[in-house]
C-alpha positions as CSV (number, residue, x, y, z in Angstrom):
1,M,-50.5,-48.3,92.8
2,I,-53.0,-45.6,93.7
3,H,-56.2,-45.9,91.6
4,F,-58.1,-42.6,91.9
5,K,-61.9,-43.1,91.5
6,S,-63.6,-39.8,92.2
7,C,-63.2,-36.3,93.6
8,E,-66.2,-34.3,94.9
9,W,-66.3,-30.8,96.4
10,K,-68.8,-28.2,97.5
11,N,-68.5,-24.6,98.9
12,F,-65.0,-24.8,97.6
13,L,-63.7,-21.8,95.7
14,S,-66.3,-20.8,93.2
15,T,-68.5,-24.0,93.8
16,G,-71.5,-23.5,96.0
17,N,-73.8,-25.8,97.9
18,D,-74.5,-28.0,94.9
19,P,-71.5,-30.4,94.9
20,I,-69.4,-31.1,91.8
21,Q,-68.2,-34.6,91.4
22,I,-65.7,-35.8,88.8
23,Q,-65.4,-39.5,88.0
24,L,-61.6,-39.9,87.7
25,D,-61.5,-43.4,86.1
26,R,-64.4,-43.2,83.6
27,T,-62.5,-42.7,80.4
28,P,-58.8,-42.9,79.3
29,T,-58.7,-39.2,78.2
30,T,-61.0,-36.3,79.3
31,L,-60.9,-32.7,78.1
32,I,-61.9,-30.0,80.7
33,I,-63.0,-26.7,79.1
34,G,-64.7,-23.5,80.1
35,Q,-64.4,-19.8,80.2
36,N,-61.8,-18.0,82.4
37,G,-62.9,-18.2,86.0
38,A,-65.5,-21.0,85.4
39,G,-63.6,-23.3,87.7
40,K,-61.7,-25.6,85.4
41,S,-58.6,-25.8,87.6
42,T,-60.6,-26.3,90.8
43,L,-60.2,-30.1,90.3
44,L,-56.4,-29.7,91.0
45,D,-57.0,-27.6,94.1
46,A,-59.6,-30.0,95.4
47,L,-57.4,-33.1,94.8
48,S,-54.4,-31.4,96.4
49,F,-56.4,-30.1,99.4
50,G,-58.3,-33.4,99.9
51,L,-55.1,-35.5,100.0
52,F,-52.5,-33.0,101.5
53,G,-54.5,-30.3,103.2
54,K,-53.1,-27.6,100.9
55,P,-54.3,-26.4,97.4
56,H,-52.4,-26.8,94.2
57,R,-52.3,-23.1,93.5
58,D,-50.8,-20.4,95.7
59,I,-54.0,-19.8,97.7
60,N,-54.4,-19.2,101.4
61,K,-56.4,-21.9,103.1
62,G,-59.1,-19.4,104.2
63,Q,-59.6,-18.3,100.6
64,L,-60.7,-21.9,99.7
65,I,-64.1,-21.4,101.3
66,N,-66.7,-20.1,98.9
67,S,-66.8,-16.4,99.5
68,I,-70.7,-16.2,99.0
69,N,-71.7,-19.0,101.4
70,G,-68.7,-18.6,103.7
71,K,-68.9,-22.0,105.4
72,G,-69.4,-25.7,104.8
73,S,-66.3,-26.2,102.5
74,L,-65.9,-30.0,102.0
75,V,-63.8,-32.1,99.6
76,T,-64.0,-35.9,99.3
77,V,-61.5,-38.0,97.4
78,E,-62.0,-41.8,96.8
79,F,-59.3,-44.2,95.6
80,D,-58.2,-47.8,95.8
81,I,-54.8,-49.2,96.8
82,G,-54.3,-52.9,96.4
83,G,-57.4,-54.6,97.6
84,S,-58.5,-51.7,99.9
85,S,-60.8,-48.8,99.2
86,F,-60.1,-45.4,100.8
87,K,-62.1,-42.2,101.2
88,I,-60.5,-39.0,102.4
89,V,-62.9,-36.3,103.7
90,R,-61.5,-32.8,104.5
91,G,-63.5,-29.7,105.3
92,I,-63.3,-26.1,106.5
93,K,-65.8,-24.3,108.7
94,P,-66.3,-26.7,110.3
95,N,-62.8,-28.3,110.2
96,K,-62.9,-31.9,109.3
97,F,-60.3,-34.5,108.4
98,E,-61.3,-38.2,108.1
99,I,-59.6,-41.3,106.6
100,W,-62.0,-44.2,105.8
101,Q,-60.8,-47.7,104.8
102,N,-63.2,-50.2,103.5
103,G,-66.1,-48.3,105.0
104,N,-64.4,-48.0,108.5
105,L,-63.1,-44.8,110.0
106,I,-59.4,-45.1,110.8
107,N,-58.7,-43.9,114.4
108,Q,-57.7,-40.3,114.2
109,A,-54.4,-39.2,115.7
110,S,-54.1,-36.8,118.6
111,N,-53.3,-34.0,116.1
112,V,-53.9,-33.3,112.4
113,R,-50.2,-33.3,111.6
114,D,-49.7,-36.9,112.8
115,Y,-52.9,-38.0,111.0
116,Q,-51.7,-36.4,107.8
117,K,-48.2,-38.1,108.2
118,Y,-50.0,-41.4,108.6
119,L,-51.9,-40.8,105.4
120,E,-48.8,-39.9,103.4
121,Q,-46.4,-42.5,104.8
122,N,-48.6,-45.5,105.4
123,I,-51.4,-45.2,102.8
124,L,-50.4,-42.9,99.9
125,K,-46.6,-43.5,100.1
126,L,-46.6,-40.1,98.5
127,N,-46.0,-36.5,99.6
128,H,-47.3,-33.2,98.2
129,K,-44.1,-32.5,96.2
130,S,-43.9,-36.0,94.6
131,F,-47.7,-35.8,93.8
132,H,-47.0,-32.7,91.7
133,Q,-44.1,-34.5,89.9
134,V,-45.9,-37.7,88.8
135,V,-49.6,-36.8,88.6
136,V,-49.8,-33.0,87.8
137,L,-48.2,-30.7,85.3
138,G,-49.5,-27.2,85.0
139,S,-48.6,-23.6,84.8
140,S,-50.1,-22.4,88.1
141,S,-47.9,-22.6,91.1
142,F,-46.2,-25.7,89.7
143,V,-42.4,-25.9,90.1
144,P,-40.9,-28.2,87.5
145,F,-38.4,-30.8,88.5
146,M,-35.6,-29.0,86.9
147,Q,-36.4,-25.8,88.8
148,L,-36.4,-27.5,92.2
149,P,-33.3,-27.2,94.5
150,A,-30.9,-30.2,94.6
151,W,-32.3,-31.5,97.9
152,S,-35.9,-31.3,96.7
153,R,-35.0,-33.2,93.4
154,R,-33.3,-35.9,95.5
155,Q,-36.4,-36.2,97.8
156,V,-38.7,-36.7,94.7
157,I,-36.4,-39.4,93.3
158,E,-36.2,-41.1,96.8
159,D,-40.0,-41.1,97.0
160,L,-40.3,-42.6,93.4
161,L,-37.7,-45.3,94.2
162,D,-39.2,-46.0,97.6
163,I,-35.8,-45.7,99.4
164,N,-36.8,-43.2,102.2
165,I,-36.9,-46.2,104.5
166,F,-33.1,-46.1,104.6
167,S,-33.3,-42.6,106.1
168,K,-35.7,-43.8,108.7
169,M,-33.5,-46.8,109.5
170,N,-30.5,-44.5,109.9
171,M,-32.4,-42.3,112.4
172,L,-33.4,-45.4,114.4
173,L,-29.8,-46.6,114.3
174,K,-28.5,-43.4,115.7
175,E,-31.1,-43.6,118.5
176,R,-29.9,-47.2,119.2
177,N,-26.2,-46.1,119.3
178,A,-27.0,-43.4,121.8
179,K,-28.7,-46.0,124.0
180,I,-25.7,-48.3,123.6
181,R,-23.4,-45.6,124.8
182,E,-25.5,-45.2,127.9
183,E,-25.5,-48.9,128.5
184,L,-21.8,-49.2,128.1
185,T,-21.2,-46.5,130.7
186,D,-23.4,-48.4,133.2
187,I,-21.8,-51.8,132.5
188,N,-18.2,-50.4,132.9
189,H,-19.3,-49.1,136.3
190,Q,-20.7,-52.6,137.1
191,I,-17.5,-54.3,136.0
192,D,-15.3,-51.9,138.2
193,I,-17.4,-52.6,141.3
194,A,-17.3,-56.4,140.6
195,K,-13.5,-56.3,140.3
196,T,-13.2,-54.6,143.6
197,K,-15.6,-57.1,145.3
198,I,-13.7,-60.1,143.7
199,D,-10.4,-58.9,144.9
200,G,-11.6,-58.5,148.4
201,Q,-13.3,-61.9,148.4
202,S,-10.2,-63.6,147.1
203,K,-8.2,-62.2,149.9
204,Y,-10.8,-63.3,152.4
205,I,-10.7,-66.9,151.1
206,K,-6.9,-66.9,151.2
207,N,-7.0,-65.9,154.9
208,L,-9.5,-68.8,155.6
209,Q,-7.5,-71.4,154.0
210,E,-5.1,-73.7,156.0
211,L,-3.3,-75.7,153.5
212,N,-2.4,-79.3,153.7
213,E,1.3,-79.1,152.7
214,D,1.6,-81.8,150.2
215,Q,-1.7,-82.2,148.4
216,I,-2.7,-78.6,148.6
217,E,0.6,-77.5,147.1
218,K,0.0,-79.7,144.1
219,K,-3.5,-78.3,143.7
220,H,-2.1,-74.8,144.0
221,E,0.4,-75.6,141.2
222,S,-2.5,-76.7,139.1
223,I,-4.3,-73.4,139.9
224,N,-1.2,-71.5,139.0
225,T,-0.9,-73.4,135.7
226,H,-4.4,-72.5,134.9
227,K,-3.9,-68.9,135.8
228,E,-0.8,-68.8,133.6
229,E,-2.9,-70.2,130.8
230,I,-5.5,-67.6,131.5
231,K,-2.9,-64.9,131.4
232,A,-1.5,-66.2,128.2
233,L,-4.9,-66.3,126.6
234,F,-5.7,-62.9,128.0
235,D,-2.5,-61.4,126.8
236,E,-3.0,-62.9,123.4
237,S,-6.6,-61.5,123.2
238,K,-5.3,-58.1,124.3
239,T,-2.7,-58.2,121.5
240,L,-5.3,-59.4,119.0
241,S,-7.9,-56.8,120.0
242,K,-5.4,-53.9,119.8
243,D,-6.8,-51.4,117.3
244,L,-9.0,-54.2,115.9
245,V,-12.2,-52.1,115.8
246,S,-10.5,-49.1,114.2
247,M,-8.6,-51.1,111.7
248,L,-11.7,-53.0,110.7
249,S,-13.6,-49.6,110.3
250,V,-10.7,-48.3,108.2
251,E,-10.6,-51.3,106.0
252,E,-14.4,-51.3,105.5
253,K,-14.1,-47.6,104.5
254,K,-11.1,-48.3,102.2
255,N,-13.2,-51.1,100.6
256,K,-16.1,-48.8,100.1
257,T,-13.8,-46.2,98.5
258,L,-12.3,-48.8,96.2
259,M,-15.8,-49.9,95.1
260,K,-16.7,-46.3,94.4
261,K,-13.6,-45.8,92.4
262,H,-14.3,-49.1,90.5
263,S,-17.8,-47.8,89.7
264,Q,-16.3,-44.5,88.5
265,L,-13.8,-46.2,86.2
266,E,-16.5,-48.5,84.7
267,S,-18.5,-45.3,84.1
268,Y,-15.5,-43.8,82.3
269,G,-15.3,-47.0,80.2
270,L,-18.8,-46.6,79.1
271,N,-18.2,-43.0,78.3
272,F,-15.2,-44.1,76.1
273,K,-17.4,-46.6,74.3
274,S,-20.1,-43.9,73.8
275,K,-17.5,-41.5,72.4
276,M,-16.1,-44.3,70.1
277,V,-19.7,-44.9,68.7
278,D,-20.0,-41.1,68.0
279,L,-16.6,-41.2,66.2
280,V,-17.7,-44.1,64.0
281,K,-20.9,-42.2,63.2
282,E,-19.0,-39.1,62.3
283,S,-16.5,-41.1,60.1
284,K,-19.4,-42.9,58.4
285,F,-21.1,-39.5,57.8
286,Y,-18.0,-38.1,55.9
287,E,-17.5,-41.3,54.0
288,E,-21.1,-41.5,52.8
289,N,-21.9,-37.9,52.2
290,D,-20.6,-35.4,49.6
291,Q,-23.0,-32.7,50.7
292,C,-24.0,-31.3,54.0
293,P,-27.7,-32.2,54.6
294,T,-28.2,-29.1,56.7
295,C,-26.7,-26.2,54.6
296,D,-26.4,-28.1,51.2
297,Q,-22.8,-27.1,51.0
298,E,-20.5,-29.5,49.1
299,I,-18.0,-31.4,51.2
300,T,-14.8,-31.6,49.3
301,E,-12.7,-34.7,49.2
302,E,-9.9,-32.8,51.1
303,K,-12.3,-31.8,53.8
304,K,-13.6,-35.4,54.0
305,N,-10.1,-36.8,54.3
306,E,-9.2,-34.2,56.9
307,K,-12.2,-35.1,59.0
308,I,-11.8,-38.8,58.6
309,A,-8.1,-38.5,59.6
310,S,-9.1,-36.5,62.6
311,V,-11.6,-39.0,63.7
312,K,-9.1,-41.9,63.4
313,E,-6.7,-39.9,65.5
314,K,-9.3,-39.3,68.2
315,A,-10.2,-43.1,68.0
316,K,-6.6,-44.0,68.6
317,E,-6.4,-41.7,71.6
318,L,-9.6,-43.2,73.0
319,Q,-8.3,-46.7,72.5
320,T,-5.1,-45.8,74.3
321,A,-7.1,-44.2,77.1
322,E,-9.3,-47.3,77.3
323,S,-6.2,-49.5,77.6
324,D,-4.9,-47.3,80.4
325,L,-8.3,-47.6,82.1
326,N,-8.3,-51.4,81.9
327,K,-4.9,-51.4,83.5
328,Q,-6.2,-49.2,86.3
329,L,-9.2,-51.6,86.7
330,S,-6.9,-54.6,87.0
331,S,-4.7,-52.8,89.5
332,L,-7.8,-51.7,91.5
333,A,-9.1,-55.4,91.5
334,R,-5.8,-56.5,93.0
335,E,-6.0,-53.8,95.7
336,T,-9.6,-54.6,96.4
337,Q,-8.6,-58.3,96.9
338,D,-5.8,-57.2,99.4
339,V,-8.3,-55.1,101.4
340,T,-10.8,-58.0,101.4
341,N,-8.1,-60.4,102.6
342,H,-7.1,-58.0,105.4
343,I,-10.8,-57.7,106.5
344,N,-11.1,-61.5,106.6
345,E,-7.9,-61.6,108.7
346,L,-9.3,-59.0,111.1
347,R,-12.5,-61.0,111.5
348,Q,-10.5,-64.2,112.2
349,R,-8.8,-62.3,114.9
350,Q,-12.1,-61.5,116.5
351,Q,-13.1,-65.2,116.3
352,K,-9.8,-66.1,118.0
353,I,-10.6,-63.5,120.8
354,N,-14.0,-65.1,121.3
355,S,-12.4,-68.6,121.4
356,N,-9.9,-67.3,124.0
357,N,-12.7,-65.9,126.1
358,D,-14.5,-69.3,126.1
359,S,-11.2,-71.1,127.1
360,I,-10.7,-68.5,129.9
361,S,-14.1,-69.2,131.2
362,L,-13.6,-73.0,131.2
363,L,-10.2,-72.6,133.0
364,Q,-11.7,-70.3,135.6
365,K,-14.3,-73.0,136.3
366,E,-11.5,-75.5,136.7
367,I,-9.8,-73.1,139.2
368,D,-13.0,-72.9,141.1
369,K,-13.2,-76.7,141.2
370,V,-9.7,-77.1,142.5
371,Q,-10.2,-74.4,145.1
372,A,-13.2,-76.3,146.4
373,E,-11.0,-79.4,146.8
374,I,-8.4,-77.3,148.7
375,T,-11.1,-76.1,151.0
376,K,-12.1,-79.6,151.8
377,L,-8.5,-80.5,152.6
378,S,-8.1,-77.5,154.8
379,G,-10.7,-78.7,157.3
380,Q,-12.6,-75.5,157.0
381,T,-15.0,-76.6,154.3
382,G,-18.0,-74.7,155.6
383,D,-16.5,-71.2,155.7
384,V,-14.5,-71.6,152.5
385,S,-17.3,-73.2,150.6
386,K,-19.7,-70.3,151.4
387,A,-16.9,-67.8,150.5
388,K,-16.2,-69.7,147.3
389,K,-19.9,-69.7,146.3
390,D,-20.0,-65.9,146.9
391,L,-16.9,-65.5,144.9
392,S,-18.2,-67.6,142.1
393,S,-21.4,-65.6,142.0
394,M,-19.4,-62.4,141.8
395,R,-17.3,-63.8,139.0
396,K,-20.4,-64.9,137.1
397,G,-21.8,-61.5,137.6
398,K,-18.6,-59.9,136.3
399,D,-18.4,-62.4,133.4
400,K,-22.0,-61.8,132.4
401,A,-21.4,-58.0,132.5
402,T,-18.2,-58.5,130.4
403,E,-20.1,-60.6,127.9
404,K,-22.8,-58.0,127.7
405,K,-20.1,-55.3,127.2
406,L,-18.6,-57.3,124.4
407,E,-22.1,-57.7,122.8
408,Y,-22.7,-53.9,123.0
409,V,-19.2,-53.1,121.5
410,E,-19.8,-55.6,118.7
411,E,-23.2,-54.2,118.0
412,R,-21.9,-50.6,118.1
413,T,-19.1,-51.6,115.6
414,Y,-21.7,-53.3,113.4
415,N,-24.0,-50.3,113.6
416,E,-21.3,-48.0,112.7
417,V,-20.7,-49.9,109.5
418,I,-24.4,-50.1,108.7
419,G,-24.7,-46.4,109.5
420,E,-22.1,-45.7,106.7
421,M,-24.2,-47.8,104.3
422,L,-27.5,-46.0,105.3
423,K,-26.1,-42.5,104.7
424,D,-27.1,-40.6,101.5
425,T,-23.8,-41.7,100.0
426,G,-24.4,-45.3,100.8
427,I,-27.2,-47.7,99.7
428,K,-29.5,-44.9,98.5
429,T,-26.9,-43.5,96.1
430,K,-26.2,-47.0,94.8
431,V,-29.9,-47.6,94.1
432,I,-30.2,-44.2,92.4
433,K,-27.1,-45.0,90.3
434,Q,-28.8,-48.3,89.2
435,Y,-31.9,-46.4,88.0
436,L,-30.2,-43.3,86.5
437,P,-29.5,-45.1,83.1
438,V,-33.1,-46.1,82.9
439,M,-34.3,-42.6,83.8
440,N,-32.0,-41.0,81.2
441,R,-33.0,-43.5,78.5
442,L,-36.8,-42.8,79.2
443,I,-36.3,-39.0,79.2
444,N,-34.5,-39.1,75.9
445,Q,-37.1,-41.4,74.4
446,Y,-39.9,-39.0,75.3
447,L,-37.9,-36.0,74.1
448,Q,-37.5,-37.6,70.7
449,V,-41.3,-38.3,70.5
450,L,-41.8,-34.6,71.3
451,D,-39.5,-33.7,68.4
452,F,-36.8,-32.4,70.7
453,F,-33.6,-34.0,69.5
454,V,-31.1,-33.4,72.3
455,S,-29.1,-35.7,74.5
456,F,-30.3,-35.2,78.1
457,H,-28.4,-36.6,81.0
458,L,-29.0,-36.5,84.8
459,D,-26.1,-37.3,87.1
460,E,-26.3,-38.8,90.6
461,N,-26.7,-35.2,92.0
462,F,-29.6,-34.7,89.5
463,D,-27.7,-32.0,87.7
464,E,-28.4,-31.9,83.9
465,T,-26.1,-32.1,81.0
466,I,-27.8,-31.3,77.7
467,R,-26.1,-31.7,74.3
468,S,-27.2,-30.9,70.9
469,R,-26.5,-33.0,67.8
470,H,-23.3,-31.0,67.4
471,R,-22.3,-31.8,71.0
472,D,-22.8,-28.3,72.2
473,S,-23.6,-28.1,75.9
474,F,-26.6,-26.4,77.3
475,N,-28.6,-26.3,80.6
476,Y,-32.3,-26.3,81.3
477,A,-32.4,-22.5,81.8
478,S,-30.9,-21.8,78.4
479,F,-33.9,-23.1,76.4
480,S,-37.1,-21.4,75.3
481,E,-40.4,-21.9,77.2
482,G,-41.6,-24.4,74.6
483,E,-38.4,-26.4,74.8
484,K,-38.5,-26.3,78.7
485,Q,-42.1,-27.6,78.5
486,R,-41.0,-30.6,76.4
487,I,-38.3,-31.3,78.9
488,D,-40.9,-31.0,81.8
489,L,-43.3,-33.3,80.0
490,S,-40.5,-35.8,79.4
491,L,-39.5,-35.8,83.0
492,L,-43.2,-36.2,84.1
493,F,-43.8,-39.2,81.9
494,T,-40.4,-40.7,83.0
495,W,-41.3,-40.3,86.7
496,R,-44.6,-42.0,86.1
497,Q,-42.8,-44.9,84.3
498,I,-40.3,-45.2,87.2
499,A,-43.1,-45.1,89.7
500,K,-44.9,-47.9,87.8
501,M,-41.7,-50.0,87.8
502,K,-41.2,-49.6,91.6
503,N,-44.9,-49.6,92.4
504,S,-44.2,-46.7,94.7
505,A,-45.9,-43.4,93.6
506,S,-47.6,-45.0,90.7
507,S,-51.1,-43.7,89.8
508,N,-53.7,-44.0,87.1
509,L,-54.4,-40.3,87.2
510,L,-52.6,-37.6,85.1
511,V,-53.7,-34.0,85.0
512,L,-52.3,-31.5,82.6
513,D,-53.3,-27.9,83.3
514,E,-53.1,-25.6,80.4
515,T,-50.2,-27.6,78.9
516,F,-51.8,-27.4,75.5
517,D,-52.4,-23.7,75.9
518,S,-48.9,-22.4,76.7
519,S,-45.8,-23.0,74.7
520,L,-46.6,-26.0,72.6
521,D,-46.9,-25.5,68.9
522,H,-49.2,-27.6,66.6
523,D,-46.5,-30.3,66.2
524,G,-45.9,-30.3,69.9
525,I,-49.6,-30.9,70.6
526,D,-49.7,-33.8,68.1
527,N,-46.6,-35.4,69.6
528,L,-47.9,-35.0,73.1
529,M,-51.2,-36.7,72.0
530,K,-49.1,-39.6,70.7
531,I,-47.7,-40.1,74.2
532,L,-51.1,-39.8,75.8
533,N,-52.6,-42.3,73.4
534,T,-49.9,-44.9,74.2
535,L,-50.4,-44.8,77.9
536,D,-51.6,-48.1,79.4
537,D,-55.3,-48.9,79.7
538,N,-55.2,-48.1,83.5
539,S,-54.3,-44.5,82.9
540,N,-56.9,-41.7,83.1
541,T,-55.7,-38.4,81.7
542,F,-57.4,-35.0,82.3
543,I,-56.5,-32.1,80.1
544,I,-57.5,-28.6,81.3
545,S,-57.5,-26.2,78.3
546,H,-59.1,-23.1,76.6
547,K,-58.6,-24.8,73.2
548,G,-61.9,-26.8,73.3
549,D,-62.6,-26.1,69.6
550,V,-59.2,-27.5,68.6
551,L,-58.8,-30.4,71.0
552,Q,-62.3,-31.8,71.7
553,D,-62.2,-34.3,68.8
554,K,-58.9,-35.8,70.2
555,F,-60.5,-36.9,73.6
556,R,-62.9,-39.7,74.6
557,S,-65.0,-37.4,76.9
558,K,-65.4,-33.7,77.7
559,I,-66.4,-31.8,80.8
560,E,-67.4,-28.2,80.5
561,F,-67.4,-25.8,83.4
562,F,-69.6,-22.7,83.4
563,K,-70.8,-20.0,85.8
564,H,-74.5,-19.7,86.9
565,K,-75.3,-17.0,89.4
566,N,-71.6,-16.7,90.4
567,F,-71.4,-20.4,91.1
568,S,-69.4,-23.0,89.1
569,K,-71.4,-25.8,87.5
570,I,-70.6,-28.5,84.9
571,K,-72.7,-29.4,81.9
């Protein structure tokens, strides 16, 4: 968790040489007020610039320097993470960017971009976009989650769930596979050269040998037997290895597809159950009510019977569909078991191949031993022994290269399987699916607190489905600005909850810029205050508003900005 302590700035926007410092963890709730142009929103720009080198609002970097003094713009942000204290110092004219940890300056990278990357990835674990989804909600230059493109929404969620590591792992895996391809090319070349040398050396040894008729023949028979055994083992391995890699890959993909289908069917089952609950509620409504609570119109007995009969018919259809679904799940389970069995069979084939390779190596050593005995019998021990040693060395070199090749092939196959898991459709999607129900539950809880009674649902692509009480479907764009703001607030608080669960982008700081001034009515303000007052003791909320006269009694502390001789000050 990031615990923000303070933010200080000078010669920044309308602030002059006299620095303004805001203690960020002093009270749970703080109201920031002031006239237009007094510098209320400068806190957001200072925080954003200090942490990410860019302001919150759509302002050019050069415009951040106080226009009167024209130099010496400096922002300092202090915060704690775990047991370490950090201070970020960033300035313009002169340019300055320093990261201090526990009073020590962290060695600066060769360029600002790398230094900033280190800050975001290794310290904050938070980027500029995610910062504005879990820490800040405002009207100026802020793009709500629901207005972000699909890839940006996913990036925010991946930051919250701390699963970007899988993307980095996938990149490293691709680099490793490229290296393996290069190594395999070199090893294949080495094996081809070794085969040529071994063939030549074998012929040379054959020419040196003068065999003792009787004993040598028997030993040759022994060698031939071993060679036949080697050939049989080699042929068996060749048969076993045929299409092994491709079949294993196909079966792994098939298994993944079946798992995905199983997940989809389970989701359908949950949907059936949800629909059944809705039908029970609807039936209960017509059984218990003789009058519509909305329009006060009388519900006739005929109408009630008609509706109840319709509900029962729908319930029957759902039960039939659920039964069919359970049959599909059972069939899918059997198919999954068949695939699993086939995968296990393929892996046993690989183990058999490895065992054959070990046996071949042992038989080859036995052949070498018998050849040495033949050499002694031939009376040309010296020449043949040396030749045999050379041949043995060649074979060992070839065997070593072959073993290395098999290792690389096995690693490549393994990496391909892992690569599939590390894709966006793999582990990351699985993690996201696990948290989606929690996200949707929290969003709807906050919507209800804000008196916005709709059913809000995000799918795994982060597309929304919004239904009214009457099951009418809407999307985010179809709502009024006030309703959109309720959705934005619900998402903001949800992301903060998720970040806290994962301890990823969690922070004590929350800044709402003119949220109370825009589209929230009186009830909306009261409901939002309910949420703010229920935040944990470690939260520090800052509200930037023009409604000081209305809101000041609702907050623990107040900061008032004003202008003095064209410079922003605080009382």
